[in-house]
TIVO-2410 file (N, C-alpha, C; in nm, 3 decimals):
# residues 67
REC num residu      c1      c2      c3 atome chaine
REC   1      X  11.553   9.348  12.057     N      A
REC   1      X  11.434   9.363  11.975    CA      A
REC   1      X  11.357   9.487  12.015     C      A
REC   2      X  11.348   9.521  12.135     N      A
REC   2      X  11.282   9.640  12.176    CA      A
REC   2      X  11.351   9.770  12.133     C      A
REC   3      X  11.476   9.772  12.129     N      A
REC   3      X  11.548   9.895  12.077    CA      A
REC   3      X  11.530   9.907  11.933     C      A
REC   4      X  11.517   9.799  11.864     N      A
REC   4      X  11.491   9.807  11.719    CA      A
REC   4      X  11.352   9.873  11.693     C      A
REC   5      X  11.251   9.833  11.771     N      A
REC   5      X  11.113   9.888  11.752    CA      A
REC   5      X  11.111  10.030  11.789     C      A
REC   6      X  11.184  10.059  11.905     N      A
REC   6      X  11.192  10.197  11.949    CA      A
REC   6      X  11.258  10.276  11.850     C      A
REC   7      X  11.378  10.242  11.785     N      A
REC   7      X  11.445  10.321  11.684    CA      A
REC   7      X  11.352  10.346  11.565     C      A
REC   8      X  11.278  10.237  11.532     N      A
REC   8      X  11.185  10.258  11.409    CA      A
REC   8      X  11.082  10.351  11.437     C      A
REC   9      X  11.023  10.350  11.556     N      A
REC   9      X  10.919  10.446  11.594    CA      A
REC   9      X  10.968  10.584  11.604     C      A
REC  10      X  11.084  10.597  11.651     N      A
REC  10      X  11.149  10.725  11.661    CA      A
REC  10      X  11.181  10.783  11.524     C      A
REC  11      X  11.224  10.699  11.431     N      A
REC  11      X  11.242  10.741  11.293    CA      A
REC  11      X  11.117  10.777  11.229     C      A
REC  12      X  11.009  10.712  11.247     N      A
REC  12      X  10.881  10.753  11.197    CA      A
REC  12      X  10.830  10.879  11.255     C      A
REC  13      X  10.848  10.892  11.373     N      A
REC  13      X  10.807  11.014  11.442    CA      A
REC  13      X  10.895  11.142  11.371     C      A
REC  14      X  11.019  11.115  11.355     N      A
REC  14      X  11.093  11.212  11.297    CA      A
REC  14      X  11.047  11.245  11.151     C      A
REC  15      X  11.002  11.144  11.087     N      A
REC  15      X  10.958  11.161  10.945    CA      A
REC  15      X  10.824  11.248  10.943     C      A
REC  16      X  10.742  11.229  11.041     N      A
REC  16      X  10.624  11.308  11.048    CA      A
REC  16      X  10.660  11.456  11.092     C      A
REC  17      X  10.751  11.471  11.172     N      A
REC  17      X  10.789  11.604  11.206    CA      A
REC  17      X  10.852  11.669  11.093     C      A
REC  18      X  10.937  11.603  11.020     N      A
REC  18      X  11.002  11.658  10.898    CA      A
REC  18      X  10.898  11.698  10.798     C      A
REC  19      X  10.793  11.612  10.776     N      A
REC  19      X  10.680  11.649  10.686    CA      A
REC  19      X  10.617  11.764  10.724     C      A
REC  20      X  10.585  11.781  10.860     N      A
REC  20      X  10.513  11.897  10.914    CA      A
REC  20      X  10.599  12.026  10.880     C      A
REC  21      X  10.727  12.026  10.911     N      A
REC  21      X  10.808  12.137  10.892    CA      A
REC  21      X  10.821  12.169  10.743     C      A
REC  22      X  10.838  12.074  10.651     N      A
REC  22      X  10.831  12.105  10.518    CA      A
REC  22      X  10.709  12.159  10.471     C      A
REC  23      X  10.600  12.122  10.525     N      A
REC  23      X  10.464  12.179  10.484    CA      A
REC  23      X  10.457  12.329  10.536     C      A
REC  24      X  10.501  12.356  10.650     N      A
REC  24      X  10.508  12.493  10.706    CA      A
REC  24      X  10.590  12.579  10.617     C      A
REC  25      X  10.709  12.536  10.580     N      A
REC  25      X  10.796  12.614  10.490    CA      A
REC  25      X  10.729  12.643  10.365     C      A
REC  26      X  10.666  12.536  10.300     N      A
REC  26      X  10.614  12.552  10.167    CA      A
REC  26      X  10.493  12.641  10.166     C      A
REC  27      X  10.412  12.631  10.267     N      A
REC  27      X  10.292  12.723  10.270    CA      A
REC  27      X  10.335  12.870  10.295     C      A
REC  28      X  10.445  12.889  10.366     N      A
REC  28      X  10.484  13.025  10.392    CA      A
REC  28      X  10.574  13.098  10.285     C      A
REC  29      X  10.634  13.019  10.205     N      A
REC  29      X  10.724  13.080  10.109    CA      A
REC  29      X  10.709  13.050   9.969     C      A
REC  30      X  10.634  12.954   9.929     N      A
REC  30      X  10.623  12.918   9.778    CA      A
REC  30      X  10.510  12.982   9.712     C      A
REC  31      X  10.520  13.018   9.591     N      A
REC  31      X  10.404  13.055   9.516    CA      A
REC  31      X  10.295  12.943   9.509     C      A
REC  32      X  10.178  12.978   9.483     N      A
REC  32      X  10.061  12.876   9.491    CA      A
REC  32      X  10.091  12.758   9.390     C      A
REC  33      X  10.142  12.784   9.282     N      A
REC  33      X  10.174  12.683   9.178    CA      A
REC  33      X  10.271  12.587   9.230     C      A
REC  34      X  10.376  12.620   9.297     N      A
REC  34      X  10.484  12.519   9.348    CA      A
REC  34      X  10.428  12.453   9.476     C      A
REC  35      X  10.326  12.504   9.542     N      A
REC  35      X  10.280  12.437   9.669    CA      A
REC  35      X  10.229  12.302   9.635     C      A
REC  36      X  10.161  12.286   9.526     N      A
REC  36      X  10.106  12.152   9.492    CA      A
REC  36      X  10.224  12.043   9.491     C      A
REC  37      X  10.335  12.069   9.425     N      A
REC  37      X  10.445  11.975   9.425    CA      A
REC  37      X  10.496  11.955   9.554     C      A
REC  38      X  10.513  12.055   9.646     N      A
REC  38      X  10.559  12.038   9.780    CA      A
REC  38      X  10.461  11.952   9.865     C      A
REC  39      X  10.329  11.980   9.837     N      A
REC  39      X  10.233  11.905   9.910    CA      A
REC  39      X  10.246  11.746   9.881     C      A
REC  40      X  10.266  11.717   9.747     N      A
REC  40      X  10.286  11.579   9.715    CA      A
REC  40      X  10.400  11.519   9.794     C      A
REC  41      X  10.508  11.590   9.803     N      A
REC  41      X  10.625  11.543   9.877    CA      A
REC  41      X  10.598  11.517  10.022     C      A
REC  42      X  10.535  11.615  10.078     N      A
REC  42      X  10.499  11.603  10.218    CA      A
REC  42      X  10.389  11.492  10.252     C      A
REC  43      X  10.307  11.470  10.156     N      A
REC  43      X  10.209  11.360  10.166    CA      A
REC  43      X  10.286  11.228  10.171     C      A
REC  44      X  10.375  11.214  10.072     N      A
REC  44      X  10.461  11.086  10.058    CA      A
REC  44      X  10.539  11.071  10.194     C      A
REC  45      X  10.594  11.162  10.248     N      A
REC  45      X  10.669  11.152  10.372    CA      A
REC  45      X  10.581  11.109  10.482     C      A
REC  46      X  10.462  11.159  10.489     N      A
REC  46      X  10.375  11.125  10.595    CA      A
REC  46      X  10.313  10.989  10.586     C      A
REC  47      X  10.285  10.952  10.456     N      A
REC  47      X  10.232  10.806  10.445    CA      A
REC  47      X  10.341  10.709  10.469     C      A
REC  48      X  10.470  10.741  10.434     N      A
REC  48      X  10.570  10.644  10.463    CA      A
REC  48      X  10.585  10.635  10.619     C      A
REC  49      X  10.579  10.737  10.685     N      A
REC  49      X  10.598  10.730  10.835    CA      A
REC  49      X  10.486  10.645  10.889     C      A
REC  50      X  10.355  10.665  10.839     N      A
REC  50      X  10.242  10.593  10.896    CA      A
REC  50      X  10.260  10.441  10.860     C      A
REC  51      X  10.308  10.417  10.756     N      A
REC  51      X  10.335  10.271  10.711    CA      A
REC  51      X  10.444  10.214  10.804     C      A
REC  52      X  10.540  10.286  10.836     N      A
REC  52      X  10.645  10.236  10.939    CA      A
REC  52      X  10.581  10.211  11.069     C      A
REC  53      X  10.495  10.292  11.115     N      A
REC  53      X  10.432  10.277  11.240    CA      A
REC  53      X  10.337  10.160  11.241     C      A
REC  54      X  10.265  10.131  11.130     N      A
REC  54      X  10.175  10.018  11.122    CA      A
REC  54      X  10.260   9.888  11.120     C      A
REC  55      X  10.371   9.891  11.057     N      A
REC  55      X  10.461   9.782  11.052    CA      A
REC  55      X  10.500   9.739  11.187     C      A
REC  56      X  10.539   9.835  11.264     N      A
REC  56      X  10.581   9.810  11.398    CA      A
REC  56      X  10.478   9.757  11.490     C      A
REC  57      X  10.355   9.822  11.477     N      A
REC  57      X  10.242   9.774  11.549    CA      A
REC  57      X  10.207   9.634  11.515     C      A
REC  58      X  10.212   9.597  11.387     N      A
REC  58      X  10.183   9.454  11.347    CA      A
REC  58      X  10.285   9.362  11.413     C      A
REC  59      X  10.416   9.396  11.408     N      A
REC  59      X  10.516   9.306  11.468    CA      A
REC  59      X  10.495   9.302  11.615     C      A
REC  60      X  10.456   9.402  11.684     N      A
REC  60      X  10.434   9.400  11.831    CA      A
REC  60      X  10.314   9.316  11.853     C      A
REC  61      X  10.211   9.333  11.765     N      A
REC  61      X  10.085   9.260  11.789    CA      A
REC  61      X  10.107   9.113  11.777     C      A
REC  62      X  10.187   9.068  11.682     N      A
REC  62      X  10.227   8.930  11.665    CA      A
REC  62      X  10.295   8.878  11.785     C      A
REC  63      X  10.395   8.957  11.829     N      A
REC  63      X  10.466   8.911  11.947    CA      A
REC  63      X  10.375   8.903  12.071     C      A
REC  64      X  10.276   8.992  12.082     N      A
REC  64      X  10.181   8.995  12.202    CA      A
REC  64      X  10.102   8.876  12.183     C      A
REC  65      X  10.062   8.831  12.069     N      A
REC  65      X   9.975   8.718  12.053    CA      A
REC  65      X  10.045   8.595  12.085     C      A
REC  66      X  10.181   8.591  12.062     N      A
REC  66      X  10.254   8.466  12.099    CA      A
REC  66      X  10.278   8.449  12.252     C      A
REC  67      X  10.281   8.560  12.325     N      A
REC  67      X  10.294   8.558  12.471    CA      A
REC  67      X  10.165   8.517  12.547     C      A
***
């Protein structure tokens, strides 16, 4: 069970890193008009990663309350 949580947190961390890198690329190379679309994509990636982290925290909190 711990490995599953670790893997999910690692995946969420990777998603946040990917979102950051996508944002850096977009801001450095896209025309202003296209940046808005890229920002929406990055925002989605970041929100999904945060939701994954919250899901794991909730599961760990429930397990902690059981102990």
